[in-house]
C-alpha positions in Angstrom: 0.0 0.0 0.0 1.3 3.5 -0.9 2.1 6.0 1.9 -0.6 8.3 0.6 -3.2 5.5 0.9 -2.0 4.7 4.4 -2.3 8.3 5.4 -5.9 8.4 3.9 -7.0 5.4 6.1 -5.4 6.9 9.2 -7.2 10.2 8.6 -10.5 8.4 8.1 -10.2 6.4 11.3 -9.2 9.7 13.1 -12.4 11.4 11.9 -14.5 8.4 13.2 -12.7 8.8 16.5 -13.4 12.6 16.6 -17.2 12.0 16.4 -17.1 10.8 20.0 -15.2 13.9 21.4 -16.2 17.4 22.5 -15.6 20.4 20.3 -12.6 21.6 22.4 -11.1 18.1 22.4 -11.8 17.9 18.6 -9.7 21.1 18.0 -6.8 19.9 20.2 -6.7 16.4 18.7 -6.8 17.8 15.1 -3.9 20.0 15.9 -1.9 17.1 17.4 -2.7 14.8 14.5 -1.8 17.4 11.8 1.6 18.3 13.5 2.4 14.6 14.0 1.9 13.7 10.3 3.3 17.1 9.0 0.0 17.8 7.3 -1.8 21.0 6.3 -5.1 22.2 7.8 -7.3 24.7 6.1 -10.7 26.0 7.4 -10.6 23.4 10.2 -10.3 20.6 7.6 -7.3 18.3 7.4 -5.7 18.3 3.9 -3.8 15.2 2.8 -1.1 17.4 1.4 2.0 17.7 3.6 3.2 21.1 4.8 6.5 20.9 3.0 4.7 20.2 -0.3 2.5 23.3 0.1 5.5 25.4 1.0 7.5 24.1 -1.9 4.7 25.0 -4.3 4.5 28.5 -2.8 8.3 28.9 -3.0 8.3 27.8 -6.6 5.6 30.3 -7.6 7.3 33.1 -5.7 10.9 32.5 -6.7 10.3 30.9 -10.1 13.0 28.3 -10.9 15.0 29.0 -7.8 12.6 27.2 -5.5 14.5 24.0 -5.5 17.6 25.7 -4.1 15.7 27.5 -1.4 13.8 24.4 -0.3 17.1 22.5 0.0 18.5 25.2 2.3 15.3 25.5 4.3 15.3 21.7 4.9 18.6 22.0 6.8 17.3 24.8 9.0 18.5 27.9 7.1 16.5 31.0 6.6 15.8 32.1 3.0 17.9 35.3 3.6 20.9 33.0 4.5 20.7 31.0 1.3 24.1 30.5 -0.4 24.9 31.7 -3.9 23.3 29.1 -6.4 26.5 29.3 -8.4 28.5 28.0 -5.5 26.0 25.2 -4.9 26.1 24.1 -8.5 29.9 24.1 -8.8 30.4 22.2 -5.5 29.5 18.9 -7.1 32.4 19.0 -9.7 36.1 18.3 -9.6 38.6 21.2 -9.2 39.4 21.5 -13.0 35.8 21.2 -14.0 34.8 23.8 -11.4 37.4 26.2 -12.8 36.1 25.8 -16.4 32.4 26.1 -15.4 33.1 29.1 -13.2 34.6 30.9 -16.2 31.6 30.1 -18.3 29.0 31.2 -15.7 31.0 34.3 -14.9 31.0 35.4 -18.5 27.3 34.6 -18.7 26.3 36.8 -15.8 28.6 39.6 -16.8 27.1 39.7 -20.3 23.6 39.8 -18.9 24.6 42.3 -16.2 22.9 40.4 -13.4 23.9 38.5 -10.2 23.5 34.8 -9.6 21.7 35.5 -6.3 18.8 37.4 -8.0 18.9 35.8 -11.4 16.1 33.3 -10.6 13.9 35.8 -8.8 13.7 38.4 -11.6 11.2 36.6 -13.9 13.6 36.6 -16.8 13.3 35.0 -20.3 15.9 32.3 -19.9 15.6 31.1 -23.5 16.5 34.5 -24.7 19.4 34.8 -22.2 21.1 31.6 -23.2 20.7 32.3 -27.0 22.2 35.8 -26.5 25.2 34.3 -24.7 25.5 31.6 -27.4 25.6 34.2 -30.1 28.2 36.1 -28.2 30.7 33.2 -27.7 30.2 31.3 -31.0 32.8 33.3 -32.9 34.9 34.2 -29.8 35.8 30.7 -28.7 36.7 27.4 -30.3 33.9 24.9 -31.0 34.9 22.6 -28.2 34.9 25.5 -25.7 31.5 26.6 -27.1 30.1 23.1 -26.5 31.5 22.9 -22.9 30.2 26.4 -22.0 26.7 25.8 -23.4 26.6 22.4 -21.8 27.5 24.0 -18.4 24.7 26.6 -18.7 22.1 24.0 -19.6 23.1 21.9 -16.6 23.0 25.0 -14.4 19.6 26.1 -15.5 18.2 22.5 -15.3 19.5 22.2 -11.7 17.5 25.3 -10.9 14.3 24.0 -12.6 14.5 25.9 -15.8 13.3 23.9 -18.8 14.4 25.3 -22.1 12.1 25.3 -25.1 12.8 22.6 -27.8 13.4 25.3 -30.4 16.0 26.9 -28.1 17.9 23.6 -27.9 17.8 23.2 -31.6 19.1 26.8 -32.1 22.0 26.1 -29.7 23.0 23.1 -31.7 22.7 25.0 -35.0 25.0 27.7 -33.8 27.8 25.1 -33.5 28.2 24.3 -37.1 31.9 23.5 -37.0 32.8 20.8 -34.5 36.5 20.4 -35.3 39.1 22.3 -33.2 40.0 25.7 -34.6 43.5 25.8 -33.3 46.0 24.3 -35.8 48.4 22.7 -33.3 51.2 20.3 -34.2 53.4 17.6 -32.7 57.0 18.7 -32.1 59.9 16.8 -33.5 62.6 15.2 -31.3 65.0 18.0 -32.2 62.5 20.6 -31.2 61.8 18.9 -27.9 65.6 18.8 -27.1 65.7 22.5 -27.9 62.7 23.3 -25.6 63.9 21.1 -22.7 67.4 22.4 -22.9 66.1 25.5 -21.1 64.5 23.5 -18.3 66.0 22.7 -14.9 66.1 19.2 -13.4 62.5 19.4 -11.9 61.0 20.7 -15.2 62.8 18.1 -17.3 61.4 15.4 -15.0 57.9 16.9 -15.3 57.8 17.1 -19.1 59.6 13.8 -19.7 57.0 12.1 -17.5 54.2 13.7 -19.5 55.8 12.7 -22.8 56.8 9.1 -21.9 53.6 8.2 -20.1 51.0 10.0 -22.1 49.1 11.2 -18.9 47.2 14.5 -18.6 48.7 17.5 -16.8 45.9 17.3 -14.2 46.7 13.7 -13.5 50.4 14.4 -13.2 49.9 17.0 -10.4 48.1 14.5 -8.3 50.5 11.6 -8.4 52.1 10.9 -5.0 55.2 9.1 -3.9 53.1 6.0 -3.1 51.8 5.7 -6.7 55.1 5.2 -8.4 57.3 2.0 -8.4 60.8 2.9 -9.4 62.2 -0.6 -8.8 60.2 -2.1 -11.6 61.2 -2.3 -15.3 59.7 -0.3 -16.9 58.8 2.1 -14.0 55.1 1.7 -13.2 52.7 4.5 -12.1 49.3 3.6 -10.7 46.7 6.4 -11.4 43.9 6.4 -8.9 40.4 6.9 -10.2 40.1 10.3 -8.5 43.1 11.5 -10.5 41.6 10.7 -13.9 39.3 12.6 -16.1 36.9 9.7 -16.6 37.2 8.5 -13.0 38.6 5.1 -14.0 42.0 4.0 -12.6 44.7 2.7 -14.9 48.4 1.7 -15.1 51.0 3.7 -17.0 54.8 3.6 -17.4 57.7 5.9 -18.0 60.9 5.5 -20.0 64.4 4.7 -18.6 65.5 8.2 -19.6 62.6 9.8 -17.6 63.4 7.5 -14.6 67.0 8.9 -14.4 65.7 12.5 -14.2 62.9 11.5 -11.8 65.3 9.8 -9.4 67.6 12.9 -9.4 64.6 15.1 -8.7 63.4 13.0 -5.8 66.7 13.4 -4.1 66.3 17.2 -4.3 62.5 17.4 -3.9 62.5 17.7 -0.1 65.0 20.5 0.1 63.2 22.3 -2.7 59.8 22.0 -1.0 61.2 23.4 2.3 62.9 26.3 0.6 59.8 27.1 -1.5 57.6 26.9 1.6 59.9 29.5 3.3 59.8 31.8 0.3 56.0 31.5 0.0 55.1 32.3 3.6 53.5 35.6 2.7 52.1 34.5 -0.7 48.5 33.6 -1.4 49.4 30.0 -2.3 51.5 28.5 0.4 53.5 25.3 0.0 53.0 22.4 2.4 56.2 20.7 3.4 54.3 17.5 4.0 52.9 17.5 0.4 53.3 13.9 -0.8 52.8 14.7 -4.5 55.8 14.0 -6.7 55.4 17.4 -8.3 53.8 19.8 -5.9 52.7 22.3 -8.5 49.5 23.5 -10.1 48.5 22.7 -13.7 48.7 26.5 -14.5 52.3 26.7 -13.3 53.2 23.7 -15.5 51.6 25.3 -18.5 53.2 28.7 -17.9 56.6 27.2 -17.5 56.2 25.3 -20.8 55.2 28.5 -22.6 58.3 30.2 -21.2 60.5 27.5 -22.6 58.7 27.7 -26.0 59.5 31.5 -26.2 63.2 30.9 -25.3 63.5 28.2 -28.0 61.7 30.6 -30.4 58.9 28.0 -30.9 56.1 30.0 -29.3 54.2 30.6 -32.5 50.4 31.1 -31.9 47.4 30.3 -34.0 46.3 33.5 -35.7 42.6 32.8 -35.0 42.5 31.5 -31.4 45.8 32.9 -30.1 46.7 29.4 -28.7 50.3 28.2 -29.2 50.8 25.6 -31.9 53.0 23.5 -29.6 51.0 23.6 -26.3 51.8 21.3 -23.4 48.9 18.9 -24.4 50.9 18.2 -27.5 53.2 16.0 -25.4 50.3 13.6 -24.9 49.7 13.7 -28.7 53.4 13.0 -29.2 53.1 9.9 -27.0 50.0 8.7 -28.9 51.6 9.2 -32.3 55.1 7.7 -31.6 54.1 4.6 -29.6 51.3 3.7 -31.9 53.9 2.9 -34.6 55.0 -0.2 -32.6 52.2 -1.1 -30.1 48.7 -2.4 -30.5 46.0 0.2 -30.7 44.0 -1.1 -27.7 47.2 -1.0 -25.6 47.9 2.6 -26.6 44.3 3.8 -26.0 44.3 2.0 -22.6 47.6 3.7 -21.6 46.0 7.1 -22.6 43.0 6.4 -20.5 40.4 6.8 -23.3 37.1 5.7 -21.9 36.1 3.3 -24.7 39.2 1.2 -24.0 38.9 1.0 -20.3 35.8 -1.2 -20.3 35.7 -4.7 -18.8 36.9 -6.3 -22.0 40.2 -4.4 -21.8 40.7 -4.5 -18.0 41.7 -8.1 -18.5 45.1 -6.9 -19.7 47.7 -7.8 -17.1 50.5 -5.5 -16.0 53.1 -7.8 -17.6 51.3 -7.5 -21.0 51.1 -3.8 -20.7 54.7 -3.5 -19.7 55.9 -5.8 -22.5 54.0 -3.7 -25.1 55.3 -0.5 -23.6 58.9 -1.7 -23.8 58.5 -2.1 -27.6 57.9 1.6 -28.0 60.1 2.9 -25.2 62.9 4.0 -27.6 60.3 6.1 -29.5 59.7 8.1 -26.3 63.3 9.0 -25.4 64.5 12.5 -26.3 68.1 13.1 -25.1 69.2 9.5 -25.4 67.1 8.5 -28.4 68.5 6.5 -31.4 66.9 6.5 -34.8 66.3 3.2 -36.6 69.4 3.4 -38.8 71.6 4.1 -35.8 70.2 1.0 -34.0 70.7 -1.2 -37.0 74.3 0.0 -37.4 75.0 -0.9 -33.8 73.5 -4.3 -34.2 75.6 -4.9 -37.3 78.8 -3.8 -35.5 78.0 -6.2 -32.6 77.5 -9.1 -35.0 80.8 -8.4 -36.8 82.6 -8.1 -33.5 81.3 -11.5 -32.6 82.6 -13.0 -35.9 86.0 -11.5 -35.4 86.2 -12.9 -31.9 85.4 -16.4 -33.2 88.0 -16.1 -35.9 90.6 -15.1 -33.4 89.8 -18.1 -31.2 90.1 -20.4 -34.2 93.4 -18.8 -35.2 94.8 -19.4 -31.7 93.7 -23.0 -31.9 95.5 -23.5 -35.2 98.7 -21.8 -34.0 99.0 -24.4 -31.3 99.4 -27.1 -33.9 102.8 -27.9 -35.5 103.2 -28.0 -39.3 102.8 -31.7 -39.6 99.6 -31.8 -37.6 98.2 -28.8 -39.5 98.9 -30.5 -42.8 97.0 -33.6 -41.7 94.2 -31.5 -40.4 93.8 -29.6 -43.7 93.8 -33.0 -45.5 91.0 -34.3 -43.2 88.9 -31.2 -43.6 88.6 -31.5 -47.3 85.0 -31.8 -48.5 83.5 -31.0 -45.1 81.4 -27.9 -44.4 83.6 -25.4 -42.6 81.1 -24.5 -39.9 80.4 -28.2 -39.1 84.1 -28.8 -38.7 84.5 -25.9 -36.4 81.5 -27.1 -34.3 83.2 -30.4 -33.9 86.5 -28.8 -33.0 84.9 -26.7 -30.3 83.4 -29.9 -28.7 86.6 -32.0 -28.7 89.5 -30.3 -30.4 92.3 -32.2 -28.6 90.9 -35.7 -29.2 90.2 -34.8 -32.8 93.7 -33.6 -33.5 95.2 -36.6 -31.7 93.2 -39.0 -33.9 94.5 -37.2 -37.0 98.1 -37.5 -35.9 97.7 -41.2 -35.1 96.2 -42.0 -38.5 99.3 -40.4 -40.1 
């Protein structure tokens, strides 16, 4: 039986009971019954609508779409005048990076409309016209992806505050985004350019950007890795990314190159002193360093991007896209470099898994073991080294030199063996070798050279 039906039967029984009471008792009992069941009483008649439902309806009519927010605050004992900014409530449910992006979108929205978030849902505005006005304003100002993120943010914000957009408005918002490809013409740097860029970096920064390049992780993921997430004693070095670090909230395993490991180990020996000194320098700054910070790189994503741009300018590679003003070789290009280079030698599903792309982290791909991932990663490790990298021709040349050195060593051993024979034994040996494959003879000599030579001499 539904709660409403139960309440109906309870109320019916209560009215039967009231028939046997006096008028004064009737009023007192009604008041007790109504308060106990949180009901609403009008003209001395019990209504089967709860008090909160009546108040919610009144709040909704009075404050338009903002009623949901005020009800939520009232239910925890706050006065309407004490209600927090609806912007803060909306942003509180998202991660740090998402909050920063959405905050920028909503700030621009309210600045364009010249209104405040606190009063926006009490002014009886035309919300369809507002969002279309904002969409027209940003469609040529921002890249298509940014447009999509900003409009998606606004639609969520309005929906959370009980604003339903017209179907025509939704269609118009999609129509304004005709181009869905990125406007910025970025490019992947070459190894020579990366050597040039990183030549201006100190030990810490080299470790940062080589980790990004050789693992393919995002900047936001890098800044959350702690000393407990990395396993330097393994080959290759393994990093376990927790779900809360990742964009799609799914944990995964990644690796770094031998070259990156060397810089990372050096950085870890200096990290503690750097953190203490930086904490002392930042005592009066807005963002203070915590000496107990367990992150490998205790920096913000903004700091890492700013440093990268500084190195680009020093290397004279800071060219910007003429339409968007974004640098052609931005820090995210390191992730694209990883994707491009390692894909030449590794399976696609392995590459996408290492990158953390959502479609490749489903249950069918989680079955990949660490050993399988590590084995595939080793195949492409040479492609991800910068200062110690070797191109294919160089590697082939080294292999050929090693092969020839081995042949020379074998020839020297055979020459020494022959030198130990006198001329008579050597002549008999040459006679016995006639018609036999040279390699087969040498194999036999290596097994039992003394006995073989002795037999040759005895036969003579």
